C-alpha positions as CSV (number, residue, x, y, z in Angstrom):
1,M,10.1,-34.2,-105.7
2,A,8.8,-30.7,-106.3
3,P,7.9,-28.6,-103.3
4,L,4.4,-29.1,-102.1
5,P,2.0,-26.3,-101.3
6,R,0.9,-25.7,-97.8
7,A,-2.6,-26.5,-96.6
8,N,-4.8,-23.6,-95.9
9,A,-8.4,-24.8,-95.8
10,P,-11.1,-22.1,-95.6
11,A,-13.4,-21.8,-92.6
12,L,-16.5,-23.9,-93.3
13,V,-20.0,-23.9,-91.9
14,G,-20.5,-26.9,-89.6
15,N,-16.9,-27.3,-88.5
16,R,-17.8,-27.0,-84.9
17,A,-20.3,-29.8,-85.2
18,M,-17.8,-32.0,-87.0
19,L,-15.2,-31.2,-84.3
20,A,-17.7,-32.3,-81.6
21,L,-18.4,-35.6,-83.4
22,A,-14.6,-36.2,-83.8
23,V,-14.1,-35.5,-80.1
24,T,-16.9,-37.9,-79.2
25,G,-15.5,-40.6,-81.4
26,Y,-12.0,-40.2,-80.1
27,L,-13.3,-40.3,-76.5
28,L,-15.3,-43.5,-77.0
29,T,-12.5,-45.3,-78.8
30,S,-10.0,-44.2,-76.2
31,W,-12.4,-45.7,-73.6
32,A,-12.4,-49.0,-75.5
33,W,-8.7,-49.0,-76.3
34,T,-7.6,-48.8,-72.6
35,L,-10.3,-51.1,-71.2
36,L,-8.1,-54.2,-70.9
37,G,-5.6,-52.5,-68.6
38,P,-7.9,-52.1,-65.5
39,L,-9.6,-55.5,-66.2
40,A,-6.3,-57.4,-66.5
41,P,-6.2,-58.5,-62.9
42,A,-9.7,-59.9,-63.0
43,L,-9.0,-61.6,-66.3
44,R,-5.8,-63.1,-65.0
45,G,-7.7,-64.6,-62.0
46,T,-10.5,-66.0,-64.2
47,L,-8.3,-67.5,-66.9
48,G,-5.3,-68.4,-64.8
49,L,-2.9,-66.2,-66.8
50,T,0.8,-65.9,-66.0
51,A,2.2,-62.5,-65.3
52,M,3.8,-62.5,-68.7
53,Q,0.5,-63.4,-70.4
54,Q,-1.3,-60.6,-68.5
55,A,1.3,-58.1,-69.5
56,F,1.3,-59.3,-73.1
57,V,-2.5,-58.9,-73.4
58,V,-2.4,-55.4,-72.0
59,A,0.4,-54.4,-74.4
60,V,-1.1,-55.8,-77.6
61,P,-3.8,-53.1,-78.1
62,V,-1.2,-50.4,-77.4
63,V,1.3,-51.7,-80.0
64,V,-1.3,-52.5,-82.6
65,G,-3.0,-49.2,-82.1
66,A,0.3,-47.3,-82.2
67,L,1.4,-49.0,-85.4
68,G,-2.1,-48.8,-86.9
69,R,-1.9,-45.0,-86.8
70,I,0.3,-44.9,-89.8
71,P,-2.0,-46.7,-92.3
72,A,-5.0,-44.9,-90.7
73,G,-3.4,-41.6,-91.3
74,A,-2.5,-42.5,-94.9
75,L,-6.0,-43.8,-95.6
76,T,-7.5,-40.6,-94.1
77,D,-5.4,-38.5,-96.6
78,R,-6.5,-40.7,-99.5
79,L,-10.1,-41.6,-98.7
80,G,-11.2,-39.0,-96.2
81,G,-11.6,-39.1,-92.4
82,R,-15.3,-40.1,-92.5
83,R,-14.7,-43.6,-94.0
84,V,-11.7,-44.3,-91.8
85,Q,-13.4,-43.3,-88.6
86,L,-16.5,-45.4,-89.4
87,L,-14.3,-48.4,-90.2
88,I,-12.4,-48.0,-86.9
89,L,-15.7,-47.7,-85.0
90,A,-17.0,-50.9,-86.6
91,V,-13.8,-52.9,-85.8
92,T,-13.9,-51.6,-82.3
93,V,-17.5,-52.8,-81.8
94,L,-16.5,-56.2,-83.3
95,A,-13.6,-56.4,-80.9
96,L,-15.7,-55.6,-77.8
97,L,-18.4,-58.1,-78.8
98,E,-15.7,-60.8,-79.3
99,L,-14.3,-60.0,-75.9
100,A,-17.7,-60.1,-74.3
101,A,-18.6,-63.5,-76.0
102,A,-15.3,-65.3,-75.9
103,G,-12.4,-63.1,-74.8
104,H,-13.1,-63.7,-71.1
105,R,-13.3,-67.4,-71.5
106,S,-10.0,-68.4,-73.0
107,F,-6.5,-66.9,-73.6
108,P,-6.7,-67.3,-77.4
109,G,-10.1,-65.6,-77.5
110,L,-8.7,-62.8,-75.2
111,L,-5.7,-62.4,-77.5
112,L,-7.8,-62.1,-80.6
113,G,-10.0,-59.5,-79.0
114,A,-6.9,-57.6,-77.9
115,V,-5.6,-57.5,-81.4
116,L,-8.9,-56.2,-82.8
117,L,-9.2,-53.7,-80.0
118,G,-5.9,-52.2,-81.2
119,A,-7.8,-50.6,-84.1
120,A,-9.4,-48.2,-81.6
121,G,-5.9,-46.7,-80.9
122,A,-5.7,-45.7,-84.6
123,M,-8.6,-43.2,-84.2
124,F,-6.1,-40.5,-83.2
125,A,-4.5,-40.2,-86.6
126,A,-7.9,-40.4,-88.4
127,S,-9.4,-37.7,-86.2
128,V,-6.5,-35.3,-86.5
129,G,-6.6,-35.6,-90.3
130,F,-10.4,-35.2,-90.4
131,V,-10.4,-32.1,-88.1
132,G,-7.5,-30.5,-90.0
133,G,-9.6,-30.4,-93.1
134,W,-12.4,-28.5,-91.4
135,F,-10.3,-25.7,-89.9
136,P,-8.0,-23.1,-91.5
137,Q,-4.4,-23.1,-90.4
138,P,-4.7,-20.1,-88.0
139,R,-7.4,-22.0,-86.0
140,R,-6.1,-25.6,-86.2
141,G,-4.1,-25.4,-83.0
142,L,-7.2,-24.8,-80.8
143,A,-9.2,-27.3,-82.8
144,F,-6.5,-30.0,-82.3
145,G,-6.4,-29.1,-78.6
146,V,-10.1,-29.5,-78.2
147,L,-9.9,-32.8,-80.0
148,G,-7.2,-33.9,-77.5
149,L,-9.9,-33.8,-74.8
150,G,-11.1,-37.1,-76.1
151,L,-8.1,-38.7,-74.4
152,C,-10.3,-38.5,-71.2
153,G,-11.9,-41.6,-72.5
154,G,-9.0,-43.6,-71.1
155,A,-9.9,-42.4,-67.6
156,L,-13.6,-43.2,-68.2
157,G,-12.6,-46.8,-69.0
158,G,-10.6,-47.0,-65.8
159,A,-13.4,-45.6,-63.7
160,T,-16.2,-47.8,-65.1
161,G,-14.6,-51.1,-66.2
162,V,-13.7,-52.7,-62.9
163,R,-17.0,-51.5,-61.3
164,L,-19.1,-53.0,-64.1
165,A,-17.2,-56.3,-64.0
166,A,-17.6,-56.6,-60.2
167,A,-21.3,-55.8,-60.3
168,Y,-22.5,-57.7,-63.4
169,G,-19.6,-60.0,-64.6
170,L,-16.7,-59.7,-66.9
171,P,-18.8,-59.4,-70.1
172,A,-20.5,-56.3,-68.8
173,P,-17.8,-53.6,-69.4
174,F,-17.3,-54.9,-73.0
175,L,-21.0,-54.9,-73.7
176,V,-21.6,-51.4,-72.3
177,T,-18.7,-50.0,-74.2
178,A,-19.8,-51.7,-77.4
179,L,-23.3,-50.3,-77.0
180,A,-21.9,-46.8,-76.6
181,V,-19.5,-47.1,-79.5
182,G,-22.1,-48.7,-81.7
183,A,-24.7,-46.1,-80.9
184,F,-22.3,-43.3,-81.8
185,G,-21.3,-45.2,-84.9
186,L,-24.9,-45.0,-86.2
187,V,-25.0,-41.2,-85.4
188,A,-21.7,-40.7,-87.2
189,L,-22.9,-42.7,-90.2
190,A,-25.8,-40.3,-90.5
191,T,-24.1,-37.0,-89.7
192,L,-20.3,-37.2,-90.1
193,H,-18.9,-35.9,-93.4
194,D,-15.6,-34.7,-94.7
195,A,-14.8,-31.1,-95.4
196,P,-15.1,-30.0,-99.0
197,R,-11.7,-30.0,-100.6
198,A,-10.1,-27.6,-103.1
199,A,-9.0,-29.2,-106.4
200,T,-5.4,-29.4,-105.2
201,D,-6.2,-30.4,-101.6
202,H,-5.1,-34.0,-101.9
203,I,-1.9,-36.0,-102.3
204,R,-0.9,-35.7,-106.0
205,P,-0.3,-39.0,-107.8
206,E,3.4,-38.4,-108.1
207,V,3.8,-37.9,-104.4
208,S,4.3,-41.3,-102.7
209,V,4.2,-42.3,-99.0
210,A,7.9,-42.5,-99.1
211,D,8.0,-38.8,-100.2
212,V,5.9,-37.8,-97.3
213,L,8.0,-39.8,-94.9
214,R,11.1,-37.9,-96.1
215,L,9.5,-34.5,-95.3
216,P,11.5,-32.7,-92.5
217,I,8.3,-32.2,-90.5
218,T,7.6,-35.9,-90.4
219,G,10.8,-36.8,-88.5
220,Q,10.7,-33.6,-86.4
221,A,7.1,-34.2,-85.2
222,A,7.8,-37.9,-84.5
223,A,10.8,-37.0,-82.3
224,W,9.0,-34.3,-80.3
225,Y,5.9,-36.4,-79.9
226,A,7.8,-39.5,-78.8
227,I,9.6,-37.9,-75.9
228,N,6.5,-35.9,-74.8
229,F,4.2,-39.0,-74.9
230,A,6.8,-41.1,-73.1
231,V,6.8,-38.7,-70.2
232,F,2.9,-38.5,-70.3
233,V,2.6,-42.3,-70.1
234,T,5.3,-42.5,-67.4
235,F,3.2,-40.1,-65.2
236,T,-0.2,-41.6,-66.0
237,S,-0.2,-45.4,-66.6
238,F,3.0,-46.0,-64.6
239,L,2.4,-43.4,-61.9
240,P,0.7,-45.6,-59.3
241,V,3.6,-48.1,-59.5
242,Y,6.1,-45.2,-59.2
243,L,4.4,-43.6,-56.3
244,T,4.0,-46.8,-54.4
245,G,7.6,-47.8,-54.9
246,T,9.1,-44.4,-54.3
247,Y,6.9,-42.9,-51.7
248,A,5.0,-45.9,-50.3
249,M,1.8,-44.1,-51.1
250,A,-1.5,-46.0,-50.6
251,P,-3.1,-47.5,-53.7
252,A,-6.3,-45.4,-53.4
253,R,-4.3,-42.2,-53.2
254,T,-2.1,-43.1,-56.2
255,G,-5.2,-43.6,-58.3
256,D,-6.5,-40.1,-57.3
257,V,-3.1,-38.5,-58.1
258,M,-3.0,-40.3,-61.5
259,A,-6.5,-39.2,-62.3
260,A,-5.8,-35.6,-61.3
261,F,-2.6,-35.5,-63.4
262,M,-4.3,-36.9,-66.5
263,L,-7.2,-34.5,-66.2
264,F,-5.0,-31.5,-65.8
265,A,-2.7,-32.5,-68.7
266,V,-5.7,-33.2,-71.0
267,L,-7.3,-29.8,-70.1
268,M,-4.0,-28.1,-71.0
269,R,-4.3,-29.3,-74.6
270,P,-6.8,-26.7,-75.7
271,V,-4.6,-24.1,-73.9
272,G,-1.6,-25.3,-76.0
273,G,-3.7,-25.1,-79.1
274,W,-4.7,-21.5,-78.3
275,L,-1.1,-20.5,-77.6
276,A,0.0,-22.1,-80.9
277,D,-2.6,-20.1,-82.8
278,R,-1.7,-16.9,-81.0
279,F,2.1,-17.1,-81.1
280,S,2.8,-19.8,-83.7
281,P,3.6,-23.4,-82.5
282,A,7.3,-22.7,-81.9
283,R,7.1,-20.7,-78.7
284,P,4.7,-22.9,-76.7
285,L,6.5,-26.0,-77.9
286,V,9.9,-24.8,-76.8
287,A,8.6,-23.5,-73.5
288,A,6.6,-26.7,-72.8
289,L,9.4,-29.1,-73.6
290,A,11.7,-27.0,-71.3
291,L,9.2,-27.3,-68.5
292,V,9.0,-31.0,-69.0
293,A,12.8,-31.3,-69.0
294,L,13.1,-29.2,-65.8
295,A,10.3,-31.0,-63.9
296,T,11.4,-34.5,-64.9
297,A,15.0,-33.7,-63.8
298,V,13.8,-32.5,-60.4
299,Q,11.6,-35.6,-60.0
300,A,14.6,-37.8,-60.8
301,T,16.0,-36.7,-57.4
302,S,12.8,-38.1,-55.6
303,P,11.8,-34.8,-53.9
304,P,9.5,-34.8,-50.9
305,V,5.8,-35.5,-51.5
306,P,4.7,-31.8,-51.1
307,V,7.2,-30.9,-53.9
308,L,5.8,-33.7,-56.0
309,L,2.2,-32.8,-55.6
310,A,2.4,-29.0,-55.7
311,G,5.4,-28.7,-58.0
312,T,6.7,-31.3,-60.4
313,L,3.4,-33.0,-61.3
314,P,1.5,-29.8,-62.0
315,V,4.4,-28.4,-64.1
316,L,4.7,-31.7,-66.0
317,A,0.9,-31.7,-66.7
318,V,1.1,-28.2,-68.2
319,G,4.2,-29.1,-70.2
320,V,3.0,-32.4,-71.7
321,G,-0.5,-31.0,-72.4
322,V,0.8,-27.8,-74.2
323,A,3.6,-29.6,-76.1
324,S,1.3,-32.3,-77.4
325,T,-1.0,-29.8,-79.1
326,A,1.9,-27.6,-80.2
327,V,3.3,-30.5,-82.2
328,L,0.0,-31.1,-83.9
329,A,-0.3,-27.4,-84.6
330,R,3.1,-27.4,-86.2
331,I,2.1,-30.3,-88.5
332,G,-1.1,-28.4,-89.5
333,Q,1.0,-25.3,-90.1
334,V,3.5,-26.7,-92.6
335,A,2.2,-30.0,-93.8
336,P,1.5,-30.1,-97.6
337,P,-2.2,-30.6,-98.5
338,G,-3.4,-34.1,-98.0
339,T,-0.5,-35.2,-95.8
340,V,-1.6,-34.2,-92.3
341,G,-3.1,-37.7,-91.6
342,L,0.0,-39.6,-92.5
343,I,2.4,-37.3,-90.8
344,T,0.2,-37.4,-87.6
345,G,0.0,-41.1,-87.9
346,V,3.8,-41.5,-88.0
347,A,4.1,-39.1,-85.0
348,G,1.4,-40.9,-83.1
349,A,2.9,-44.3,-83.8
350,T,6.3,-43.2,-82.7
351,G,4.8,-41.7,-79.5
352,G,2.8,-44.8,-78.9
353,M,5.8,-47.0,-79.1
354,A,7.8,-44.6,-76.9
355,G,5.0,-44.7,-74.4
356,F,5.0,-48.5,-74.5
357,L,8.8,-48.6,-73.8
358,S,9.0,-46.0,-71.1
359,P,7.4,-48.0,-68.3
360,L,9.6,-51.0,-69.2
361,I,12.7,-48.8,-68.9
362,M,11.4,-47.4,-65.5
363,A,10.9,-50.9,-64.2
364,Y,14.3,-52.1,-65.5
365,T,16.2,-49.3,-63.8
366,R,14.3,-49.9,-60.5
367,E,15.1,-53.6,-60.6
368,S,18.7,-53.3,-61.7
369,L,19.8,-50.1,-60.1
370,G,17.4,-49.8,-57.2
371,S,16.0,-46.5,-58.4
372,Y,13.7,-44.9,-61.0
373,G,16.0,-41.9,-61.0
374,P,18.2,-42.9,-64.0
375,A,15.2,-43.5,-66.2
376,L,13.7,-40.2,-65.3
377,G,17.0,-38.5,-65.9
378,A,17.1,-40.0,-69.4
379,L,13.6,-38.7,-70.0
380,A,14.7,-35.2,-68.8
381,V,17.7,-35.3,-71.2
382,G,15.5,-36.3,-74.0
383,A,13.0,-33.5,-73.4
384,A,15.9,-31.0,-73.1
385,A,17.3,-32.2,-76.4
386,A,13.9,-31.8,-78.0
387,A,13.6,-28.3,-76.7
388,V,17.0,-27.3,-78.0
389,H,16.2,-28.8,-81.4
390,A,13.0,-26.8,-81.5
391,V,14.9,-23.7,-80.7
392,I,17.2,-24.3,-83.6
393,K,14.2,-24.6,-85.9
394,I,12.5,-21.4,-84.7
395,G,14.2,-19.3,-87.3
396,Q,12.7,-21.4,-90.0
397,W,9.2,-21.1,-88.5
398,R,8.8,-17.4,-88.6
């Protein structure tokens, strides 16, 4: 395969409006994608689910969404981000309506809705590929960081889902979310459009998906994003369980700590993008992964609560927030034209699966060894290895 040219899209009028639309779409689909998690206890009580069935239903959208990022990214490169995002929005609305109508009445209906809801998780790859076309390489880092703010939608679902279900019944959170996603879908249909492309700004016919998967950046980005997202999930979704088991912290307080960590980490994403644009992605990526490794290693020793709240958690939030955007900026920096979506999809899928496995590993070490320390130690080693690998590659990035 002949070397592929690097993407370098020109600055375009309207790119900020397109970025705002992409952020909104990502936020709303993140809201929908994570909705079953907080509603799982209520669904279990209503449907009489076993603990395994409950866990399976919560896991299905995560796995489907993570794996769906690969075809979503590839289709974005081929067809443009507008079509793929509109398709994802439509399937998400369908999933939510199915859950409102039948998903809360039977386990098969719930499982079908969970599978369809997984499509919402694929919006990540489609949005990154879409935004990458609207911004030139020197400004993509900040644009990707701003896009990352859409992950706050997960917190929105957690904050509203249980309250709506308690006040108006189980169909309510699905219907409200479907209304929001559907309304935005109509706005996107009228206003969303892809960036104009240069004649060479697409995957050439002789370049196959296999060729893209063999690019060095594909494997590198997947590895960096996997360890970073595994740490992120461990200290968001699994954090209440960890804090309760390790520090006997009250449930209400664990929720507050988790929300604060997620918000801080998400707000660090634009900072990571700005740093990547200012200094190139290498430096913030290495520094952020080093911070993640250090803070995770300290947390593996179960330090006192003041150290946890004022030290390791804030440092981890900075690290995972900056690193996530630095990886995307690196993809935007060197990915050949028309491959950003697929490469991001592979990285996102790998990260999603790592995020799915990390809580299971945490739970296993707690049950078998009586401590979360070994699992956190393994995450620290992984982050340190990723930082060292990035250092080795710095000479190639200048």
